[in-house]
N, C-alpha and C positions, 0 to 999 in steps of 0.2 A: 476299623474302617474310621475314615474322617467324614463327618456329616455335618453339613451346614443347614441351619433352619431359620426361616423368618415368616412373618406374617404381614400382609398389607392389603387393604381392600376396602370397598363399600359397595352398596347396592344402589345404583344411581336410577332415580325416576326423572325421565327426560322433561316431564311435565309439572315438576315440582319448582316452586320459586325460591327454594331454600338452597343458597349456594354452599357448596362444600369446600372449605379452605383448610389449611394445615391446622388450624386451631380445633377444627371439627374432629380431627383424629385425636389430638391431644386431650380433648374434652370426654371422648368416649372410650377408647382403649388405646393406651400407649404405654409399652414397656420398653425401656432401653435394654440393650443386650445384657442377658444375665441377671435381670431384675425381675422377671416373671415368677409369681408365686408357684408353690408346689402344685396347687389344684388347678385344673383347667379352666380357662375362661372360654366363653363363647367365641369361636374363631381361632383358638390357640391349641386344639387338640393336637396337631402333629409335633408341636414341641414338647408337650407333656408325654405323648406316646414315644417319642425319641429319646427322651430322658429316661424313660423306663427301659428301653432296650440298651441304651449305652450303658446304664449302671449294672444290668444284668449280664452284658456280654463284653463290656470293656471297650466299647467304641469310643471315639473322641468326638464330642459334639460341640460345635461352634455356634452359639446362639446370636441371631441377628435381631434387628428390631421386629417388635409386634406393634402394628399400628392399624386400627380400623376406626372408621367413621360410621355413625348412625346413617341409615338410608336418608337420602335427600337428593337435591339436584346436582348438576354438574360439578365435578371436581375441578378446581381451577387448575390452569396450565402450570402455575408456579407450585402449587401443591404436589402434583404428579411428578414434576421434574425433581422436587425435593425427596419424595419418597422413593421413587425409583433409584435416584443417585445414591441415597443412603444404603438401600439394600444390596446394590451393586458394589458399592465401595467396601461393604463389610464382607461381601463374597469374595471379592479380589484379595482382601487381607487374609483370608482363610485358606485360599488356594495352596496346594492341590486339595480337591476333595473327591470322595467316592460317590457321595449322594448329596443332592440339594432337595430338601423338603420344604415346600412352601404351603402356607395356608393362604389361600385367595378367596375371593367371592365368586367371580365370573361374570358379574354384570356391573363392572366399575366403567364409567365413561367420563372422560376428562375432556376439557376444552383442547381440541385439535387431536384426540385419541379416543376413538370409540371403542376400542378393544385394549384396555389397559393391561388385562392379564396376558394376552398374546404378545404384546409388546414387552412386558417384562420377561415372559419365558423365553423369547426370541433372544433378548439381551443376555440372560442367563447362560442359555446354550452356547452363545458366541464365546462367553469366557470360560466355560468348563470344557468345552469340545464334546465329542461324541462318546468318550469313554466313561464319563461320569453319568449317574442315573439322575434325571430330573423328574421329580414327582410332586404332585399337588393335590390338596383336597379343596373341592369346590362346593359351594352352595348349589342345590338343585335348580334354585332360581338363576341360573347362569345363561349366558349366550354361549353356547358351545361353538367355538370358531375354528376354522381350518388352522390359523396361525397357532392357536393353543395346542391343538392335536399334534401339529407338526414338530413342536419343539420340547414336548413333554414326553417321556417314556410312559408315564402313568398318570391317569387321573382318576380319581375316586370321589364320587359325590355322596352326600348324605342321602339315605333312601326315605327317611321320615319327613313328613310336614304335618305337625309341627316337629322341628328338627330336634329330635331327642337322642339322635344316634351320632352326634358329631364325634365323639371321642371313640366309639367303636369303628366308625369309618376311618379315623386317623391311625388306630392300631392296625387296621387292615393295610392302609396305604404303607405305613412303616414297614410292616412285614413283607409286602410285595416288593418294596424297595430294596430291602436287604437281600431277599432271595434273588432279585435281578442282578444286584451288584456282585454276588457270589456266582453267578452263572447257572443257578439252579433253575431258573426260568427265563424265556425270551419273550416279554409282552409285546403283542401287536394289537392295535386298535381298529375298530370299525364303527361307524356311526349310521345312523338311519333317521332321516328328517321326516317327522311326522306331518309337518304343514300345518300346524295348529297353534293357535294362542289360547291357552287355558289354565286353569288353576287345578290342582290335583290334591284333593284332601286324602291323605293316606289312612285315616281311621276308617273311612267309610268304603263300602263296596261301590263299584268294582276295583276301586284303586287298591284296596287293602288286599284283594286277591293277587292283583297284578304284582305288587311289591313282594308278596311272599313267594310268588313263583320265580321272580328274579333271584332272589335269596337261595331258593332251592336248587337253581341251576348252576350256581357258583360252586367251584371245587370239583365239577364233574365234566368229563369229555374235554379237558384242557380249557375250560373257561375259568378265568380268574376273577373277573369282576364285571358286574353289569350294573349300570346306572340309568336312570330316567332323568334328564335334563328338562326340568319343567319349562324353562325360560321364564324371563320376568317381564310380563305384559306391559308394564310402563316404561320399559327401555325401547326408545325407538332407534333400533340399529338394524342393519340388514340381516343378521343371524338370529332375530328374535324367533322364538317358537320352541316347542317341544321336540327333543331328539333322544334317541336311545343310543348308549355308548356300551359297547362290549370289548373287554380286554380278553384276548385269548392267548395261550402260551404257544406262539410261533406259528399258529394256523389262522391266517387272515380271512380265508374264504369260510371257514367255520364261524369266525366272529361275525362276518358280515351276514351270512345266512342267518343267524340267530337274531342279529339286530334288526333286519329287515322283517323277520316273523313277529317280533315283539312290537315293533313300530306299527305293524298292522293291528295288533290288539289294542294299541293306544288310540289309533284312530277310531276303532270300533266303540271306545268308551266316550266319544265326544259328547258332550251335553249332559254328562251325567257323571262328572268327576268332583263335583262340590255339593255342599249342602244347599237347599233351596235359600235364596235371598229375599228377604221381605223389604217393604218400604217402611219408613220410620213409624208411621202412625199404626199400620198394620202389626208390626212387631210389638209395639207397645201395648195395643189391644190384646194380642194373643198372651204375652206376658201377664198382663193383669187379670186375664180370665182363667188363668192356670188355677187348678184347685190346690197346689201347694207351691211353695218357694224353697229356695230362691231360683228364679229363673234367670239364666245369664244371658245378656244380649249383647252380641258383638257389634260395635260400631266400625264396620269394615271399611267404610270410606274415609275414616280419620285414623288409619293404621300409620304410626310412625315408622314401623318396621317395612313399609313400602315407600317411604318418603313423604308421607302426609305430615302436616304440621303438628297433629295431636292437640290442636287448640280450637277445633270447631265446637260451636255452641248449639246447633241445630237440635241435636237430640235432647240436651239439657234443657234447651228452651221448651221443648214439647213437655218435658217431665214437670218443670215448674208451672207452666201454663195449666196443666191438668190437675195441679196440687197432689201429685203423687206422693204418698208416704210410704215409708220403709224402702227407701231405694238408695243406692249408691252408684257413683260413677267415677272412673279414673283410667289411666292417669291423664289429666288435663294439663298441658304444658303451658305454664304462665310464670316465668321467674320473677316478674314484678310483683304479681299477686303474692307469691311465696314470700318474698322480701318483706312485704307489708305484714304478712301474718307473723313472721318472726319477730319483727319488731313489736308488735302488738302482744303477742304471747297467748298461750292456751287460756280459755275462758273469755277472751276479749270479743267483744261485738264490734263490728266495724263495716262501713260501706266499702265494697270491692267493686273494681271493674274486672271482670275475668273473661279470658278466652277472646277469639275473634281478632288476634293481633297480626296474623301473617297477611291476610288479604281477603277477597270476597270468598274463597274457597272454604274459609274458616267461619263464615257468618259474622254477624254483627257481635261486638263485645256486649256482655250481660252487666247491668248494674244492679247488684244484689246488696242485701244485708245479710252478713254472713257471722256466724259464731265460730270461733276458732277453736277446734277440738284438740289438736295436737301439732307440734311441730318438730322436726328432726333434721339434722345435718348429715350430709353424705350418705343418705339411704340407699338400698339397694335391694334387688329382689332375685330370686333364684330362677335359673332357666337351665333345664337339663342338669348337665353336671357341673355347671359354673354359676356365676352371678353377674347380673348387669346393673349398671348404675342408674339410680333415679335422680341423684343429686339432692339437694336440699328439698324438703316436702313439706306440705301443710295440708291437714285434714280439716275441712270445714263443713258446717250444716247450713244448708239454705232451706228453710222450711222443712220438708220431710224428705229432702235428698242430701246425703252426704257425699262430698266430693274430695278426691284425693289430687291435690295440686303438686306439681313437681317442676324442677328447675332444669333438669337434663332430659331432653326429649327422647322418649322411649315408648314402647308398647306395653300392654299388660301381658305378663307371663305367669304369675303365680298369686294365689290368694293373699299371701303375705303382703303384697301390694298395699292391701287394705287392713289386714288384721294387726300387722305391725304397728298401725299408727291409729289404733283404737276404733277402727270401723268393723263392727262385727258383721258377719255375713249370715249366720244361721238365722237371724230374725228378719232378713230381708225379703221383700216380695220380688225386687227387681235388682240385679246387679249388672251394670253397663261397663263393659270393657273396651277400650279403644285398641283394638287388635283385629286381625283377619283370621288367623288360625292358631297361632302360636300359643294363645291363651288355653287352648283346649286342654292339652295334657294336665294342666294344672287345675283348671276350673270345672271340667266335666265330672270328676268324682264328687263335687259338693253340689252338683246342680241338680234341680228336680227336672230342668229341661234346658237346653241350649238353642238359642235362636240367632240367626245372622241377619242384620239389617244393612241396607246400602243407600243411605240418603244422599243428601248433597255432600260434596267433599271432594278430595283430590284424587281419591282411587276409585273411579268409577269401574264396575265390572262389566259395564256394557262396552265391550272392546270395540265394536264396530263404530262407536261414536268417538273414539279417541282420535286426536288429530296427527295420525302418523304420517311421516314424510319419508323415512328411510327404510321402513320394512320392506323386505323383498315379497313381491306378490307373484302369483296368488297365494292366500293362506287362509284357513278357516278361522274365525267366523267373518272375516272381512270379505271374503268371496264365499260363494256357494261350494259345496262339497264337491260337485262334479268338475269344478274348475281347480280347487285347491288340491284334490287328490287325483287329477288326471294323469300325473306323470308317475313313473314307477318309484316306490319307495326305495330309498337307498342312494338316488342320484342327488348329490349335494346341489345341483344347479338346474333346477326343473325350469 
């Protein structure tokens, strides 16, 4: 079979002041056709999974562009035109094809296009017709739209948050696409709208049990795949919110019945799908009172993985004011400070102004006396089966706090973020990570305790206070349950 694959996307925070241009993609993840390395990168699982099957079974694989940007604000219209045009031109050059495999995000918003994935899938379908299989892997923090569903034969979402199963789900997608192309299965989809804005931490109950039940139902009674679309709470679009997606083999009624049942279970979990979130001072007090360390403290409001700048100073200022010892924090995005540290070199002591660059949501910059502990070029950290870029980094010490500064905006994923650059964790009382949940898989095993805090910053978890203008109402928690859940589950237009 002839298989075309490409990857393009980002996660758009409608409230982020950081624009997403074409260089945002080049700086974060950009592989020209045929240049992707053998190991998977985050968001490129379908390509790696397709390579595996092509080599094993003799398929012809035509690789297109792989381009993802770090989460931030709206993608510019020019960037979206360029990316969409590239992928479509590469697809047209590859025709005819039997399968189109795409790695998308599902929450990409551009100027003039609030459903980039639906826009691209519609254009792909127009070019390949109805005979080819169109399949895409999505992040669960997607906005599952009717246009996406109408133009894709198969959509498979990661099940885990943190997203540790991206390659597993990609292999599932490729297998289903091949079976569909061979005529062995006839996938049909059904969705149920939960009418909820929420976060879903999959390591904790009751979400853990729900995910396990989804997995147990797959492969039985004609059910091919089940996904929970969490939605991305900071994307202000009509389709925001959690939805259940079921793919069945030819039986849409069975798929819809199961989707409705599972959506009712999701509604019943509302208010209990994340860990408790503390204020900054409360979180620090609890961490310092713990009998043993390290206590990992997640600075959720400054999570670059949700579009925040990752340069806020609120929590660091609290630590310095309290003269906390044996603490570390990172990654703090400050390319200018990183550059100065590289110029000065390890062992240097210098005055630095760090953080607080983007705007009021980042807090004021801090003027500090810092000791440069280590510097490195083109650093990276592991996430799941792949790697993510940190850019140039500098480890500095300010009093009793060691800080990892980085030049490529990203969140904390793995303890190597610190340890690769001389910041030991075993002797720390407090480890602050700028992340909302993806840090958990890497840091929980080395933590005496994990706490989540939500101070000032770009990613407020008090969703009722966000200035939504486009979200379709009613929806919980913007509206009370009796209004949000008044209409039957499964109706896409309550």
